[in-house]
C-alpha positions as CSV (number, residue, x, y, z in Angstrom):
1,M,-0.3,0.1,0.2
2,L,1.5,3.3,-0.8
3,Q,-0.1,6.6,0.7
4,V,0.9,9.6,-0.6
5,T,-0.9,13.2,1.0
6,N,-0.3,16.4,1.0
7,L,-0.9,17.0,4.8
8,N,-4.1,14.7,6.0
9,N,-3.1,13.4,9.5
10,K,-6.1,11.8,9.9
11,S,-5.4,9.6,7.0
12,V,-2.2,8.9,8.7
13,A,-3.4,7.9,12.0
14,V,-6.2,5.6,10.3
15,I,-3.1,4.1,8.4
16,G,-1.2,3.8,12.0
17,E,-4.1,1.7,13.0
18,L,-3.9,-0.6,10.4
19,I,-0.5,-1.3,11.0
20,P,-1.0,-4.1,13.7
21,T,-2.9,-5.9,11.1
22,L,-0.3,-6.0,8.1
23,E,1.5,-9.3,7.8
24,K,3.3,-9.0,4.4
25,T,2.0,-5.7,2.9
26,D,4.3,-3.0,2.4
27,L,3.3,0.4,3.4
28,V,4.9,3.7,2.3
29,S,3.2,6.9,3.2
30,L,4.9,10.1,2.2
31,C,3.2,13.2,3.6
32,D,4.4,16.6,2.4
33,A,5.1,18.9,5.8
34,S,5.3,22.2,3.2
35,S,1.8,22.5,3.3
36,I,1.9,22.7,7.2
37,F,3.6,26.0,6.9
38,F,1.9,27.3,3.8
39,F,-1.2,27.1,6.1
40,G,0.5,28.1,9.3
41,K,-0.3,24.7,11.0
42,K,2.5,24.0,13.2
43,K,0.4,22.0,15.9
44,A,-0.7,19.7,13.0
45,K,3.1,18.7,11.9
46,E,3.6,18.2,15.5
47,S,0.6,15.9,15.6
48,L,1.8,14.3,12.3
49,E,5.3,13.9,13.7
50,N,3.3,11.7,16.9
51,S,1.2,9.4,14.3
52,F,4.7,8.8,12.4
53,N,6.3,7.9,16.2
54,K,3.3,5.9,16.9
55,I,3.8,4.1,13.6
56,E,7.4,3.2,14.3
57,T,6.6,1.6,17.6
58,Y,5.3,-1.2,15.2
59,N,9.1,-2.0,13.7
60,K,7.7,-3.9,10.8
61,P,10.3,-4.5,8.2
62,N,7.7,-3.7,5.3
63,V,6.4,-0.3,6.4
64,F,8.3,3.0,5.6
65,H,7.2,6.5,6.4
66,F,8.5,9.5,5.4
67,L,7.5,13.3,6.6
68,I,8.5,15.7,3.7
69,S,10.5,18.2,5.1
70,E,9.0,22.1,4.3
71,K,12.4,22.6,1.9
72,K,10.6,23.7,-1.1
73,K,12.3,20.5,-3.3
74,D,12.3,18.3,-1.2
75,T,8.8,16.4,-2.4
76,Y,7.0,12.8,-2.2
77,A,7.7,12.8,-5.9
78,W,11.7,13.1,-4.6
79,Q,11.4,10.5,-1.9
80,L,9.1,7.7,-3.5
81,F,11.9,8.0,-6.5
82,K,14.7,7.5,-3.9
83,L,12.5,4.2,-2.1
84,L,11.8,2.8,-5.7
85,N,15.6,3.1,-6.7
86,D,16.5,1.6,-3.5
87,K,14.0,-1.2,-3.5
88,K,13.3,-1.8,-7.3
89,D,10.6,-4.7,-6.9
90,L,8.8,-3.1,-4.2
91,K,5.4,-3.1,-5.8
92,F,2.1,-1.6,-4.6
93,D,-1.4,-3.5,-4.5
94,F,-3.2,0.1,-3.2
95,V,-2.5,3.7,-3.7
96,M,-4.0,6.3,-1.9
97,Y,-3.2,9.6,-3.8
98,K,-4.2,12.9,-2.5
99,G,-1.1,15.1,-4.0
100,N,0.2,18.6,-4.2
101,H,-1.9,19.5,-7.2
102,S,0.8,20.9,-8.6
103,F,2.1,19.5,-12.2
104,D,5.7,20.2,-11.5
105,I,5.2,17.7,-8.1
106,D,2.4,15.2,-9.5
107,G,3.7,14.9,-13.0
108,A,6.9,13.6,-11.5
109,A,5.5,11.3,-9.1
110,M,2.7,9.6,-11.4
111,P,4.9,8.0,-13.6
112,L,6.7,6.1,-10.7
113,I,3.3,5.6,-9.1
114,V,1.9,4.2,-11.9
115,R,4.9,1.7,-12.5
116,S,4.9,0.4,-9.1
117,L,1.5,-0.3,-8.6
118,K,1.0,-4.5,-9.4
119,A,-1.0,-5.5,-12.4
120,G,-4.6,-5.8,-10.3
121,G,-3.7,-3.2,-8.3
122,I,-5.7,-0.3,-7.5
123,I,-5.4,3.8,-7.0
124,A,-8.0,5.9,-5.5
125,I,-6.5,9.6,-6.6
126,A,-8.3,12.4,-4.6
127,D,-9.4,16.0,-6.0
128,S,-8.7,15.7,-9.9
129,E,-11.2,18.3,-10.6
130,W,-8.9,20.8,-8.5
131,S,-7.8,23.7,-10.1
132,I,-5.8,27.0,-9.2
133,A,-8.8,28.7,-10.4
134,K,-11.4,26.6,-8.5
135,S,-9.5,27.2,-5.0
136,P,-10.8,29.5,-2.8
137,T,-7.7,30.3,-1.4
138,M,-5.2,30.3,-4.5
139,N,-7.6,32.0,-7.1
140,P,-6.0,35.1,-8.3
141,K,-9.2,37.2,-6.8
142,A,-7.8,35.5,-3.4
143,N,-4.1,35.4,-4.2
144,P,-3.3,38.0,-6.8
145,N,0.5,37.1,-6.5
146,I,-0.2,33.8,-8.2
147,K,-0.3,35.5,-11.6
148,K,3.5,35.8,-11.2
149,E,4.3,32.1,-10.6
150,Y,1.4,30.6,-13.1
151,T,0.3,31.0,-16.7
152,D,-3.6,31.6,-17.2
153,D,-3.7,28.0,-18.9
154,Q,-1.8,26.5,-15.1
155,I,-4.5,28.5,-13.5
156,Q,-7.5,27.1,-15.3
157,T,-6.0,23.8,-15.5
158,C,-6.8,20.5,-13.2
159,P,-3.5,19.0,-13.0
160,I,-4.5,15.8,-11.9
161,K,-7.2,15.5,-14.5
162,E,-4.6,15.9,-17.5
163,L,-2.4,13.4,-15.3
164,I,-5.0,10.7,-15.3
165,S,-6.2,11.3,-18.9
166,F,-2.2,10.9,-19.9
167,Y,-1.5,7.9,-17.7
168,F,-4.5,6.3,-17.0
169,K,-6.1,6.0,-20.5
170,N,-4.3,2.3,-21.5
171,E,-3.5,0.0,-18.8
172,F,-6.5,0.8,-16.4
173,I,-9.9,0.7,-16.1
174,E,-11.8,3.0,-14.4
175,I,-13.9,1.6,-11.2
176,K,-16.8,4.0,-10.8
177,I,-17.5,4.4,-7.1
178,N,-20.2,7.4,-5.3
179,K,-17.6,9.7,-4.3
180,P,-17.3,12.8,-6.2
181,N,-14.1,13.9,-5.3
182,L,-12.5,10.6,-5.6
183,R,-11.9,8.6,-8.7
184,V,-10.6,5.0,-8.8
185,F,-8.3,3.0,-11.1
186,K,-7.8,-0.9,-11.5
187,K,-4.3,-1.8,-13.3
188,L,-4.7,-4.5,-15.9
């Protein structure tokens, strides 16, 4: 199982509760701490670190977790690449992907995830309809400086949706579920 999240302490805690039941399942959790500082949630970082410390107490050799630093270029894509480069045979049955919503980070992570998912494996992808334009905090009206960093096309585009249409069209089938912000695919 692979969990990639931008900052979701509740999902880390839920994953932590599952660990005692894991036997041969690999679990990797990659959490991007940069959003903690973007949203000013220092207590959330401490809570997330506590969840990871709890996970460490289970001492399972097949469980890996990374709290990505707040450095701008230290991303879950980089950490996932390092992990997969070190453990070339590591494959996942399930991936929960709630990424950064940016093409530069998610565009680097997505091919790694596609490559590391087993045949028959499932990937659940959150927020495929998100865009900067639709974001209540990042849209140009709420954050006029955003136009200094992104083109109009990048502001309007849903990057995760574009990555899905690029990477998931041939070797995946979509599993229809009744969750508006979640798309699920099975690798053929």
